Structures are given as C-alpha cells and as structure tokens.
C-alpha positions as CSV (number, residue, x, y, z in Angstrom):
1,M,13.9,30.8,5.7
2,N,11.1,28.7,7.0
3,S,10.0,25.9,4.7
4,E,6.3,25.0,4.5
5,I,5.9,21.4,5.6
6,K,2.6,19.6,4.9
7,L,1.2,16.1,5.2
8,R,-1.1,15.1,2.4
9,K,-2.6,12.0,0.8
10,A,-0.4,10.5,-1.9
11,E,-1.8,10.6,-5.4
12,I,-1.2,8.0,-8.1
13,E,1.0,10.6,-10.0
14,D,3.3,10.5,-6.9
15,R,4.0,6.7,-7.3
16,N,7.4,6.9,-9.1
17,M,8.7,9.5,-6.7
18,I,7.6,7.5,-3.7
19,W,9.0,4.2,-5.2
20,N,12.3,6.1,-5.7
21,I,12.4,7.2,-2.1
22,L,11.5,3.6,-0.9
23,Q,14.3,2.2,-3.1
24,Q,16.8,4.6,-1.4
25,A,15.5,3.5,2.0
26,I,15.8,-0.2,1.1
27,E,19.4,0.4,0.0
28,R,20.2,2.4,3.2
29,R,18.8,-0.5,5.3
30,K,21.1,-2.8,3.4
31,Q,24.2,-0.6,3.8
32,D,23.4,-0.4,7.6
33,G,23.4,-4.2,7.6
34,S,19.7,-4.4,8.5
35,T,17.6,-7.3,7.3
36,Q,14.5,-5.0,7.1
37,W,13.0,-4.6,3.6
38,Q,15.6,-6.9,1.9
39,Q,13.1,-9.5,0.6
40,G,11.4,-7.6,-2.2
41,Y,9.0,-5.8,0.0
42,P,7.9,-3.0,-0.1
43,N,7.7,-2.7,-3.9
44,M,5.9,-0.7,-6.6
45,N,2.8,-2.8,-6.0
46,T,2.8,-1.9,-2.3
47,V,2.9,1.8,-3.2
48,E,0.1,1.5,-5.8
49,S,-2.0,-0.5,-3.3
50,D,-1.4,2.0,-0.5
51,I,-2.5,4.9,-2.8
52,A,-5.5,3.0,-4.1
53,K,-6.7,2.2,-0.5
54,G,-6.0,5.8,0.7
55,F,-3.2,4.7,3.1
56,G,-0.4,6.5,1.3
57,Y,0.7,9.8,2.7
58,V,3.6,12.2,1.8
59,L,5.3,14.9,3.8
60,T,6.1,17.7,1.5
61,V,8.7,20.5,2.0
62,D,7.7,23.5,-0.1
63,G,5.6,21.2,-2.3
64,E,8.3,18.7,-2.9
65,I,7.9,15.1,-1.6
66,A,10.4,14.5,1.2
67,V,9.0,11.6,3.2
68,Y,6.6,8.7,2.5
69,T,4.5,6.7,4.9
70,A,1.4,4.5,5.0
71,L,-1.2,5.4,7.7
72,I,-3.8,2.7,8.3
73,L,-6.7,3.1,10.6
74,N,-7.5,0.3,13.1
75,D,-6.3,-2.4,10.7
76,E,-3.2,-4.4,11.2
77,P,-4.0,-8.1,11.7
78,A,-0.5,-8.8,13.0
79,Y,-1.2,-6.4,15.9
80,S,-4.0,-8.6,17.3
81,T,-1.3,-11.0,18.5
82,I,1.5,-9.4,20.5
83,E,4.0,-10.9,22.8
84,G,3.6,-8.2,25.5
85,A,0.6,-5.8,25.8
86,W,-0.6,-2.7,24.0
87,L,-1.3,0.4,26.1
88,S,-4.8,0.6,24.9
89,N,-7.6,-1.2,23.1
90,G,-9.2,1.8,21.4
91,E,-9.0,3.0,17.9
92,F,-5.5,3.5,16.5
93,V,-3.5,4.7,13.5
94,V,-0.8,2.3,12.3
95,V,2.4,3.8,10.8
96,H,4.1,1.7,8.2
97,R,6.7,2.2,5.5
98,V,8.4,5.4,6.7
99,A,11.0,6.5,4.1
100,V,12.9,9.8,3.8
101,D,14.3,11.0,0.5
102,E,18.1,11.2,0.8
103,K,18.0,14.8,-0.4
104,F,16.2,15.6,2.8
105,A,18.1,13.3,5.1
106,G,19.4,14.6,8.4
107,Q,16.9,17.4,8.6
108,G,14.7,15.8,11.3
109,L,11.9,15.2,8.9
110,A,11.0,11.8,10.3
111,K,10.4,13.4,13.7
112,K,8.3,16.1,12.0
113,L,6.4,13.4,10.2
114,F,5.5,11.9,13.6
115,D,4.3,15.3,14.8
116,H,2.0,15.5,11.8
117,I,0.8,11.9,12.3
118,E,0.0,12.7,16.0
119,Y,-1.9,15.9,14.9
120,F,-3.8,13.9,12.2
121,T,-4.7,11.2,14.9
122,R,-5.9,13.8,17.3
123,E,-8.0,15.6,14.6
124,Q,-9.7,12.2,13.7
125,G,-10.5,11.7,17.4
126,I,-8.4,8.5,17.4
127,Q,-6.9,7.3,20.7
128,S,-3.4,6.2,19.8
129,V,-0.6,5.6,17.3
130,K,0.9,2.1,16.9
131,V,4.1,1.4,15.0
132,D,6.5,-1.5,14.7
133,T,10.1,-1.6,13.5
134,N,13.0,-4.0,13.1
135,Y,15.2,-4.6,16.1
136,D,18.1,-3.4,14.0
137,N,16.5,-0.2,12.7
138,M,18.4,2.1,15.1
139,A,17.3,5.4,13.4
140,M,13.6,4.5,13.8
141,L,14.1,3.2,17.4
142,K,15.8,6.5,18.3
143,I,13.0,8.5,16.8
144,L,10.3,6.5,18.6
145,E,12.1,7.0,21.9
146,S,12.5,10.7,21.3
147,K,8.8,11.1,20.5
148,G,7.7,9.3,23.7
149,Y,6.5,6.0,22.3
150,S,6.3,3.1,24.7
151,Y,7.8,-0.3,23.9
152,C,4.9,-2.8,24.1
153,G,6.4,-6.1,23.0
154,E,6.9,-8.0,19.8
155,V,4.7,-8.7,16.8
156,F,5.3,-11.1,14.0
157,L,5.1,-9.2,10.7
158,A,6.6,-9.6,7.2
159,G,8.3,-12.8,8.1
160,G,10.0,-11.7,11.3
161,M,9.6,-10.5,14.8
162,R,9.3,-6.7,15.1
163,K,9.5,-4.4,18.1
164,A,6.1,-2.8,18.7
165,F,5.4,0.7,20.1
166,E,2.4,2.8,21.0
167,K,1.7,6.3,22.1
168,I,-1.6,7.5,23.6
169,I,-2.7,10.7,21.8
170,I,-6.1,11.4,23.4
C-alpha cells in the first residue's frame, strides 16, 4: 500500500501537533547525549513565528503530519560568516528545525523530506539548499551524506559551532 506523501505549508491550526513533534525531537537529542536543542529552543514561539512568516512546512503521510521543517529563502545571517566556503553565492533555501514524529520514525521520511525540499527548490528556480547541524547529530549527518550534500565548513548559530552543508540543485 503506497502512502501519499506531500509537503505543504504549515497552518496555525498545526502548531500544537508541530510543537509535540519538536518536543519529541528535543527529548531524542537529549537521550542521544546531544547538546542540540537543549537550551529552550526551539519552542512554541519559534513554531508560531515560523508559521506567521510562511517558513513552516509539514510533510504529511496520508494527510497526517509526520515531519516538520522550516524552509527559509536566502535569509540566514549566520551563513554570511562561514569558517570554510559555500559552494555557491546564488539564491538558496535554508533548512532548519527538521523533526520527525516518533510514530513515523525509521521510515526514511527525513530523506523523503529532502527529496521534496530539492523539488521545491528546483521549482522555485533556486540554485542550492544550505543546511547546518550539530557535530553530534549523527542521524542528520548520515542523511546529508546519503543525499549528496557537501561539507562546507562551520557556522556559528544558536550559541554554538555547527557543521554547514550545501547541495547545488540547478
């Protein structure tokens, strides 16, 4: 049975579900011994702000929210200073706050999310996707490697150094 998987903009009605998914991810990071997301960010205000600005997106499986992410076009001040070098200087989509609902864990949905993000990027005529993650977020590092993202260096974000990656889409 093939499930229908879609990427759509998050609505304000989705905020409790999204916050629930983020709380699960925050707890998972903690269980994994990661320092990422352990200082009160992201929080409900982050979610409401993402949705208000049109940055919040959800990946749905048969209409049910499975993954949350924020997609931001050309705007991540932290990315203007990188210890290293980006692959390109063109327009880009920034991927932040990827979180998968535990109910959908282990189904490869984070990888599918990146397929949808790349399709979205190509459709918008945008050159590349940029993303950063904590040095100890092994799950995300593996996904980025498997999806062909190039390690570009380090950026300072949310109070710490993060590994930065980029993939040229067009």
